Phi, psi and omega in degrees: 000152177273121178220181173076359179256339177273162175233171177064211190303315179293325176300316180297313177311302175312313187288328180292308184296311181301322176296324178277357185048077194300140174282176186305326188284324177298313180303311186293327177292328180285327174297320171303317183294333185281329190269000000 
C-alpha cells in the first residue's frame, strides 16, 4: 500500500492498516474515507 505520504489521522490509519496487512473490508473502509 502507498503510505508515508499522508499526515495526521489518515497517516496513522494507513500505518495501522499496513501493519495489520489489511483485509478487503479494511481496505474498502479506508477507500471510502478517501472519497
